[in-house]
N, C-alpha and C positions, 0 to 999 in steps of 0.2 A: 504494500500500500504506500502511495506517495504522500509525503507531508504537504499539507496545504500551505501555500506561501503566506507569511504574515504581512498584512497590508501596510505595516509600518516599516518594512524592510527597504522600501524605496526612498525613505527619508534619511537625511544626514543625522548623525548621532545626537546632536543637541536638540533637534526637532523631535526625535523619537523620545529622548529623556523628558523633555517638557511635556509631551503628550501623555506619556505613561505616568507622570506624577500628577497630571491634571485630571485625567479621566480613567475610568476602570478599563475600558476597551473601546475600540472604534465602533461607531454605530453601523448598522447594516448599509446605510447610504454611503458612509465613508469607506467601508471595506470594499464595497462593490465599485465605487466611483474612482478611488485613488489610482488603480492601475491604468485606467484610461486617461485620467487627468494628467498624471505624472508623465505619461508617454507623449503628451502633447496632442492627443486626439480630441476633437470636439466631443463634449460629453453633456448629456442632459440627465440630471438627477431628479427623479420624480419621487417625492416622499413627503410625508406630512410635515407641518410646521414643527420645529423643535427636534428634527431628526439629524441635524448636523450637516446639512447640505452646504450652508455658507462656509462653515469652518473647513469642510472638505476642499472646497475650491481655494479658499485663502491659504490653507496650510501648505498646499502644493506650491502656490505662488511665493509665499514667505520663504519656504525652503530654497527655492531658486534664487530669489532676490538677495537674501541675507548672505549666501555663501558663494556668490558669483561676483566677478569684478564689476565695478560701476561702468555702465555703458556710456558711449559718447552722448553729449547733451541731446542731440537730435533723435536719439534712439532711447531716451530715458524712460518715457512713460510706457511701461510694458503691461500694466494691469489697469483695466477700466472696469469699475464695478458700478452698476446702475441699480439704485435702490429707491423704493418709494420713500418720500420724505419722512413718513411716520416711523419707518424701521431704520432710518439712516444712523442715528446716534447709537442705537443698541448694536447694530451690525458692526459698526466701526470699532466700538470699544470692546465688545465681547469676542469678536471674530478676527480682529486685526491688531489693534494696539496691545491688548493683553497678551496674545500669543507672541508678538514681536518682543515685548519686554521679557516674557518668561524664557523665550528661546535665547535671547541675548544673555540673560543671566546664566543659563545652562551652558552656553558656549563659552562665556567668559570664565566660568568656574573650571571648565575643562581645558582652558588655554587655547581654544579653537579661534581662528580668526574669522571675523564676520563684519558685516556693515549693516547699519540700521537703514532700512529703506525710507525714503521720503514719501510721506502720505499727504495728500491735499484733498479737501472737500470743496466741491463747487456746487452751490445751490443758488436759488434765486436771491438769497440774502448775502451772497458773497460780494464784498465791496469791490469796486472796479480796480483798485490798487492791487488787491490780492489776485484778481483774475489776470491782470497784466503780469504780475510776478510769476504766476503759473505758466504763462506763455513764454516768458524769458527763461525761466528755470523750471522745466517740467519735473513733476514728482515721479517717483517710481510707480506709485499707485494713485490713480485719480478716482475718487468716489463722487458720484453725481446722481442727480435725480433724472427721471425720464424727460421732464420739462427742460432742465438745464442742458441735457445732452442734445435735445432738439435745437436749442438756441446756439450751442457751440457748433453744431454741424451745418446750420443754415446761416 
């Protein structure tokens, strides 16, 4: 009988350590989604609210961003996350900022080199000076609402 692959095997050690100290185990959505997400394939996770879909996507992105060299400025914004305004603050704090801080602590404690990805939020309330700064110095992760994405693209 062959051993079933651990869904956390595709992550760097600090990411794995942070996850294992933060959660009992991956959810079904995470375990099924990570192989496809980590390999770079387009992936649709269909699961109930609270099933770990957002963290599944963010964790793969965080793993890549924190442990790879900073790209040239024109290639900097590599992750675009579109979220309804109502869920924006929770999604960003719980699924992005907290994991980045925890993974940075785990990597630092182990002496692993990493970088903190730049994160920016663009909504209808974002001041014009902040929008201009994002255009001059793009973040690694841009989080926006559907309405703001429409405005940026048109």
